[in-house]
Each structure stands twice: as C-alpha cells, then as structure tokens.
C-alpha positions in Angstrom: 30.2 -39.7 -2.2 27.2 -40.3 0.1 28.4 -43.9 0.8 31.8 -42.6 1.7 30.3 -40.0 3.9 28.0 -42.4 5.7 30.9 -44.9 6.1 33.0 -42.1 7.6 30.2 -41.1 10.0 29.7 -44.8 11.0 33.4 -45.3 11.7 33.5 -42.0 13.6 30.6 -43.1 15.8 32.2 -46.4 16.5 35.5 -44.9 17.4 34.0 -41.9 19.4 34.8 -43.4 22.8 37.7 -45.7 21.8 41.3 -44.6 22.2 44.2 -46.8 21.2 41.8 -49.6 20.5 40.4 -49.6 24.0 37.0 -48.3 25.0 36.9 -45.5 27.6 35.5 -45.9 31.0 32.2 -44.4 32.0 33.8 -41.3 33.7 36.1 -40.8 30.7 33.1 -41.0 28.3 31.3 -38.4 30.4 34.2 -36.0 30.3 34.8 -36.5 26.6 31.1 -35.7 26.0 31.5 -32.5 28.0 34.6 -31.6 26.0 32.8 -32.1 22.7 29.8 -30.0 23.8 32.2 -27.3 25.0 34.1 -27.2 21.7 30.8 -27.0 19.8 29.7 -24.0 22.0 33.1 -22.2 21.6 33.3 -22.6 17.8 29.6 -21.7 17.5 30.2 -18.5 19.5 33.2 -17.6 17.3 31.1 -18.3 14.2 28.3 -16.1 15.4 30.8 -13.3 16.0 32.5 -13.9 12.7 29.3 -14.0 10.5 27.9 -11.0 12.3 30.6 -8.9 10.6 28.4 -9.3 7.5 25.2 -7.5 8.2 22.0 -9.1 6.9 19.7 -7.1 4.6 17.2 -6.7 7.5 19.9 -5.4 9.8 21.1 -2.9 7.2 17.7 -1.7 5.8 15.1 -2.8 8.3 11.4 -3.7 7.6 10.0 -0.2 7.4 12.7 1.1 5.0 12.2 -1.9 2.7 8.4 -1.4 2.8 8.8 2.3 1.8 11.2 1.7 -1.1 9.1 -1.2 -2.5 5.9 0.7 -2.7 4.7 2.0 -6.1 1.6 3.9 -5.2 1.8 7.5 -3.8 1.3 8.2 -0.1 -2.2 9.1 1.1 -3.2 11.1 4.0 -5.3 8.3 5.6 -2.3 6.1 5.4 -0.1 8.6 7.2 -2.9 9.3 9.7 -3.2 5.5 10.4 0.6 5.3 11.0 0.5 8.3 13.3 -2.3 6.7 15.4 -0.3 3.5 15.6 3.0 5.1 16.5 1.8 8.0 18.6 3.3 6.9 21.9 7.0 7.4 22.6 7.5 3.7 23.0 6.0 2.9 19.6 8.0 5.7 18.0 11.2 4.1 19.3 10.0 0.8 17.9 9.4 2.3 14.5 12.8 4.0 14.7 14.5 0.6 15.1 12.9 -0.8 12.0 14.8 1.3 9.5 18.2 -0.5 9.8 21.7 0.9 9.9 22.0 2.2 6.3 22.7 6.0 6.3 20.1 6.7 3.6 17.5 4.7 5.5 18.4 6.6 8.6 17.8 9.9 6.8 14.5 8.6 5.5 13.6 7.7 9.0 14.4 11.1 10.4 12.2 12.9 7.7 9.4 10.3 8.1 9.3 10.7 11.9 9.6 14.5 11.6 6.4 14.5 9.6 4.5 12.2 12.0 5.6 14.4 14.9 4.9 17.7 13.1 2.7 19.8 15.5 0.7 21.2 12.5 -0.1 17.7 11.3 -1.1 16.6 14.8 -3.3 19.7 15.4 -5.0 19.2 12.0 -5.8 15.6 12.9 -7.8 16.9 15.9 -9.6 19.5 13.6 -10.3 16.8 11.1 -11.9 14.6 13.7 -14.4 17.4 14.5 -15.0 18.3 10.9 -15.7 14.6 10.0 -18.2 14.4 12.8 -19.9 17.6 11.5 -19.8 16.1 8.0 -21.5 12.9 9.2 -24.2 14.9 11.0 -24.8 17.1 7.9 -25.1 14.0 5.7 -27.6 12.4 8.0 -29.6 15.7 8.1 -29.7 15.8 4.3 -31.0 12.2 4.1 -33.7 13.0 6.7 -34.7 16.2 4.9 -34.9 14.4 1.5 -37.2 11.8 3.0 -39.4 14.6 4.5 -39.4 16.5 1.2 -40.5 13.4 -0.7 -43.3 12.7 1.8 -44.5 16.3 1.5 -44.6 16.1 -2.3 -46.8 13.0 -2.0 -49.2 14.7 0.4 -49.4 17.7 -2.0 -50.1 15.5 -5.0 -52.8 13.6 -2.9 -54.4 16.9 -1.8 -53.8 16.3 1.8 -55.0 19.2 4.2 -51.9 20.9 5.7 -53.6 21.1 9.1 -53.9 17.3 9.1 -50.3 16.6 8.0 -48.0 14.9 10.5 -44.8 16.4 8.9 -43.1 19.3 10.8 -42.8 21.8 8.0 -43.7 22.8 4.5 -42.0 21.9 1.2 -40.7 25.4 0.8 -39.1 25.4 4.3 -37.6 21.9 3.7 -36.2 22.9 0.4 -34.5 25.9 2.0 -33.1 23.8 4.9 -31.9 21.2 2.4 -30.1 23.9 0.4 -28.4 25.4 3.4 -27.4 22.0 4.8 -26.0 21.0 1.4 -23.9 24.2 1.3 -22.7 23.5 4.8 -21.7 20.0 3.7 -19.8 21.2 0.6 -18.0 23.7 2.8 -17.0 20.9 5.3 -15.8 18.7 2.4 -13.7 21.6 1.1 -12.1 22.2 4.6 -11.4 18.5 5.0 -9.9 18.1 1.6 -7.7 21.1 2.3 -6.5 19.7 5.6 -5.9 16.3 4.0 -3.6 17.6 1.4 -0.2 16.3 2.2 1.5 18.9 0.1 0.4 21.6 2.5 2.9 20.3 5.1 6.5 21.4 4.8 7.7 18.4 6.8 6.0 16.1 4.3 7.4 17.9 1.3 10.9 17.5 2.8 10.3 13.8 3.4 8.8 13.2 -0.1 11.5 15.1 -1.9 14.2 13.0 -0.3 12.2 9.8 -0.8 11.6 10.4 -4.5 15.3 11.4 -5.1 16.8 8.4 -3.3 14.2 5.6 -3.5 15.6 3.9 -6.6 19.1 4.2 -5.3 18.2 2.6 -1.9 16.3 -0.1 -3.7 19.3 -0.9 -6.0 21.6 -1.0 -3.0 19.2 -3.3 -1.1 19.1 -5.7 -4.1 22.9 -5.8 -4.3 23.2 -6.5 -0.6 20.6 -9.2 -0.7 22.3 -10.8 -3.7 25.7 -11.1 -2.2 24.8 -11.5 1.5 24.7 -15.3 1.5 28.0 -15.6 -0.4 29.7 -13.1 2.0 28.4 -14.9 5.1 29.6 -18.2 3.8 33.1 -16.8 3.0 33.3 -15.3 6.5 32.4 -18.7 8.0 35.0 -20.5 5.9 37.6 -17.9 6.7 37.1 -18.7 10.4 36.6 -22.5 10.1 39.3 -23.6 7.6 42.3 -22.3 9.7 40.8 -24.1 12.7 40.4 -27.3 10.8 43.9 -27.2 9.3 45.6 -26.3 12.6 43.9 -29.1 14.7 44.2 -31.7 11.9 47.9 -31.0 11.7 48.1 -31.3 15.6 46.2 -34.5 15.3 48.8 -35.9 12.9 51.7 -34.8 15.1 50.1 -36.3 18.2 49.5 -39.6 16.5 53.1 -39.8 15.3 54.3 -39.2 18.9 51.7 -41.7 20.2 49.9 -39.2 22.4 46.6 -40.9 21.7 44.4 -39.0 24.2 45.6 -35.6 22.9 45.3 -36.8 19.3 41.7 -38.0 20.0 40.8 -34.6 21.4 42.4 -32.6 18.6 40.6 -34.8 16.0 37.3 -34.0 17.7 38.0 -30.2 17.3 38.8 -30.7 13.6 35.6 -32.7 13.1 33.4 -30.1 14.8 35.0 -27.4 12.6 34.3 -29.6 9.5 30.7 -30.1 10.6 30.2 -26.4 10.9 31.7 -25.9 7.5 29.4 -28.5 6.0 26.4 -26.8 7.7 27.2 -23.4 6.2 27.9 -24.9 2.8 24.5 -26.6 2.8 22.9 -23.4 4.0 24.5 -21.5 1.2 23.4 -24.0 -1.4 19.9 -23.9 0.1 19.7 -20.1 0.2 21.0 -19.6 -3.4 20.4 -22.5 -5.8 17.0 -23.9 -4.8 15.4 -20.5 -4.4 16.4 -19.4 -7.9 15.6 -22.9 -9.4 12.2 -23.3 -7.8 11.2 -19.7 -8.5 11.8 -20.3 -12.2 10.0 -23.6 -12.2 7.0 -22.2 -10.2 6.9 -19.1 -12.5 6.9 -21.4 -15.6 4.0 -23.6 -14.4 2.0 -20.6 -13.2 2.5 -18.8 -16.5 0.8 -21.6 -18.3 -1.8 -22.3 -15.6 -0.4 -25.7 -14.7 -0.7 -25.6 -10.9 -2.0 -29.2 -10.9 1.3 -30.3 -12.3 3.1 -28.7 -9.3 0.9 -30.5 -6.9 1.5 -33.9 -8.6 5.3 -33.3 -8.6 5.2 -32.3 -4.9 3.2 -35.5 -4.0 5.6 -37.7 -6.1 8.6 -36.0 -4.3 7.3 -36.8 -0.9 6.4 -40.4 -2.0 10.0 -41.0 -3.0 11.4 -39.2 0.0 9.4 -41.1 2.6 9.8 -44.3 0.6 13.5 -44.1 0.8 13.5 -43.2 4.5 11.1 -46.1 5.4 13.2 -48.5 3.3 16.4 -47.4 5.0 14.8 -47.6 8.5 13.4 -51.0 7.7 16.6 -52.3 6.2 18.6 -51.2 9.3 16.0 -52.9 11.6 16.1 -56.2 9.6 19.5 -56.6 7.9 21.5 -53.5 8.8 23.7 -52.3 11.7 20.9 -52.4 14.3 20.1 -56.0 13.4 23.7 -57.0 13.6 24.1 -55.3 17.1 21.1 -57.2 18.4 22.5 -60.5 17.0 25.9 -59.9 18.8 24.1 -59.0 22.0 22.1 -62.2 21.9 25.3 -64.2 21.3 26.9 -62.6 24.4 23.9 -63.5 26.5 23.8 -67.1 25.1 20.5 -66.6 23.2 19.3 -67.3 19.7 20.4 -64.5 17.3 17.0 -64.5 15.5 14.3 -64.7 18.2 16.2 -64.4 21.5 15.4 -67.8 22.9 18.0 -69.5 25.1 20.3 -71.8 23.1 20.1 -75.5 24.2 21.5 -77.3 21.1 22.4 -76.8 17.4 18.9 -75.6 16.6 16.6 -73.0 18.2 13.6 -74.8 19.8 11.3 -71.8 18.9 12.3 -70.6 15.4 14.4 -73.6 14.2 17.5 -71.5 13.3 20.7 -73.5 13.1 23.3 -71.9 15.5 26.4 -73.8 14.6 28.3 -74.3 11.3 31.6 -75.9 10.5 34.5 -73.6 10.3 36.1 -73.8 6.8 39.6 -73.4 8.4 39.7 -75.9 11.3 36.4 -77.8 10.5 35.2 -77.4 14.1 31.6 -76.4 15.0 31.4 -72.7 15.7 28.5 -70.1 16.0 27.3 -69.2 12.5 26.6 -65.6 13.4 29.9 -65.0 15.3 32.6 -62.8 13.9 35.4 -65.3 14.7 35.8 -69.1 15.0 35.8 -70.1 18.7 38.5 -72.8 18.0 41.1 -71.3 15.5 40.2 -67.6 15.9 39.9 -67.0 12.1 37.7 -64.2 10.9 34.8 -65.1 8.6 36.2 -63.3 5.6 39.6 -65.0 6.3 37.8 -68.3 6.3 36.2 -67.7 2.9 39.6 -66.7 1.5 41.2 -70.0 2.8 38.4 -72.0 1.2 38.9 -70.2 -2.1 
C-alpha cells in the first residue's frame, strides 16, 4: 500500500504542471500554483467551520470546571482566599468566567462559585482576618520573648543573683502573669480566626457546595462521554464535508476528460486531490488521537507496574534507531541511485557532460572517472548513450530493447 501511495504521489508531482502531455509555461505554472493554494484555503476554511459544529471537551467544559470536578479533597478556606486574591479584579473575574465552558451545569457551577468569591461577607472577613493574623503573629512573638525572659529569671533565681543587679526588666511572677494573659489572648485570636475561616458559615458557599456535591459525578460522567466520542464525531463531520466534494469533482474530472477539456479536467482533479489530502490528514489524526494513546497508555502502565522503566527507555532508543536508520537509508538511496540521481544524470546528458562526475564528454570514456558513455543499441546495433532513455538512432526505449533481445 505504501509503495502504491508513494508511486501515486510521484506521478502526481511529475504531472502537476503537465496538461495534455505538454508542460505549462512559467505564467501558467504560477497561476496554477495560486489556484491550488486558493483551493486549499477555501476547503480548509470550510473544514474549520464544519468541525467547529462538534465542540471540544475544553470548549464545552473549560479548564476551571474540569479542575473542580476532578478534585477529590474538600475545599479549604485558604484555597478560596488564594483564588479570590488572584481573581479580585473585574478583568480577572471575566477571565475566570470564560474558563467554565458552555455546558449548562458548568455555567451554573460558575455562577455559584463566583457568587461566593464576590460575597461581601467573605470579602469583609478577609480584611478582618488580615488584622487578626497580624495580632496572632505579634502575640506569638511576645510569648516566645516572655518564655525566654522567664527562663533567664529562673536561672538567676537558682544562681542566687541579687535582684538589684539583674538586667531583666521584671520578676518571674510578673512574667508569668504576662505570659498567661498573652496566651489567653492568643487562644482567643485563634478561635476568632477559626470561626471566620469556617466555609460553612457563608450561605453563598453552602449554595455552591450543595450544587457541586449533587452534580459533580454527573458532570464528570458527561465530560468523560464527550471526551470519548469527540475525536470520532470530529472525524465524521470532516468526512461528511470532504467525501461529497471529492465525489463531485472526481466525477467532473471524468466528464471533462471524456470531452477532452484538459485544462478544466486538470483543475477539477486538483480540487479532488486536495479534498483527499484533507481526508487523509483527518484519518491519520483520528488514528493518532484514539489508537496510540490507548495502546501506549496500557504499555506504559504495564511496565511501570512492574518497575521496568529501563525497558521503556531501551525500546524508545531502538525505535528512534530504526526510524532514523530508515530515513537516512531512503535519503542516501535517493541521492545515489534514486530519482534525484536519475534527474542529475539526465541534466548532465542535456548539457553534454559525464553522467557520473559532470566532466565534459570528449570520447567514449570520461577522462576523469573513466565511465563508458556509449553502448551498442540491441535493436539497431548503433552506439548510443548508455544512460539515455532512448536510442539516438532508432528511437527505441531501453525496456523495448531488452524485449527485442529476449
């Protein structure tokens, strides 16, 4: 199949600027090139419109909705506070709003989520929490300082240090009382902070959480279903657009050929070929999106399960060795024995030079590389160029000559 495809592509390339066995002029080639590019753009625009009828999972659910339905841990106040800080400006709120997709359930989730982030009680409590946390930090620092002072006073007392000579600002009884009061203040601050950080105390959050808990599994199942069939639907939409175009213009091509309208047949054939190339692209894209992902996921999961990551690395290295080996072989073959080499030989013949090294031909043999330029034609037994396609005397083709000799 690959040989047939490569042969078809080669023939198509050779006949791209040839109509009725005659090569087009420079101006006609330029116009034909513009025509092909225009057809590619027109069909591509139609394809983008057609495939856009099937919304992608991202368009339907968005990044934020997907992130919410995939989480397993409960929401925390610090997480909500961080989201509010990030999305507090109107511009950022609108950005967040656009990341919930077009799904009705995701839209409802977005409304409740934004309603909580914009709740005045939540925003006012964030300001109060900022002040309480500063007071908590100061109280914690004061407790640490008092504990250090209290320890130093106990050491002085054990050592019998005279109180009048002490460098500490107070006595152990006074420090103990200050430490107790500060600890009570710190506990009260912690209680106030914990109370304000309770998400359940906000009616807007309770509304959001109740809808989220009731619909999360349903939205997740819907997202899984859309993701599973999206690539298939997109491919079917593309084929529903491309197959009628290919059939129509291929039939027009056949009609134009039968009526010997070669220019029109050439143009309609190009339209059919562009449609076929788009169809091949979407088919390859579908196979890539579906088959390899599932296949490679299972292979990777199998090797990771048995802690055989080194085997995956070895297989990847071997794959690229084979891939680049084949590519280098094909490139080298084309440069030495393939189409590129043959084109260079024919160009040298046209210019009267040696087909092997490019030196000017002065006799039967090349004075530089020693290649013999002339052989006897099997049909007419006259000397003719050995690398030519036809005999210069009888006009027989090389394969025809070998048939005659047989």
